[in-house]
N, C-alpha and C positions, 0 to 999 in steps of 0.2 A: 790515138785517134784525135784529130783536130775537131773541136766543136765550136760553133759560132752561133750568134744570135743573142737575143735578150729574153728574159722571163721576168714576170712581176715577182716582187718579194713575197707576195701572198702564196705563190706556188711553192716557193722554197719553205715558207712557214708551214704549209700544209704537209709537206714531206717530212719535216721534223716532227710535226704533231702526230703523223702516222706512227712514227717510232715511239713516241711518248704514250699514245693510246694502246698500242699493240704490245710494247715491251716494258712499259713503265719508265719511271724516272731513272732506274739503273740502266736500262737499255739506251736511253738518251745520253746518259753520262758516258757509257761505253763508246757510243758514236763520237762524242766530242773528244774523247781521248785519242782518237785516230785522225782528227782534223788538224790542219796546220793552224798555228797561232793567227796567221793572217786571215784565214777563213773564219775562225771563231770571232775575231774582232769584228769582221764584216757582219756576221750573223747578229751580233749584239746591237749593231747600229742599224739593222735592216728596217726599212719602211715598206709596208705591204704593197702600196700602189706604185712604188718606184720600180724602175727596171734595172736588172743586174745581168751580168754575163751568164749565158747558159752553162758555161763551164762549171760554175758553182753547183748548179742543180745536178748536172751530169756526175760530178765527182761525189756528191753526197749520195745520190741514188745508187751509184756503183758500190760505194762503201757499205751502204745499208744491205744491198744484195750479198756482198761478200761476208758481212758479219752475221746476218740473220736469215738470209734466203738461200743459202747454199749456191750462190751465184746463178740462180735460175732466172732466165728472162721473164718467165711467167710471174715471178715475184715482183719484178719491176712494173708489170702491168697492174698488179694489185695496188702498188703505191700510186700509180696513175689514177686508178679508179677512185681511191680514197681522196686524192687531191682534187679530182673533179667534183666529187660530192661536197668536200670541204669548201671549195670555191663557190659552189652553187649556194650553199647555206650562208656564206658570208656576203654574197652579192645581193641576195634578196632578203 
């Protein structure tokens, strides 16, 4: 599937924070084990207000669903809900 567009770094950060809060440090470490070195390097340099390719968020969300959510689309919605709340808290 070809994905296009841009997302703010804070959206990606919220997705990673969802894993950390839900599955702890071990869950986040497990996620990172499955990411490419290029993606990990990018995540370490990420700036919240900068824009990044949507492909990064798509890849991470899909991987989270595969690892923790039994590939359920409903689980992706839970990540989205969390991200929206996270973004709202950091915005205001």
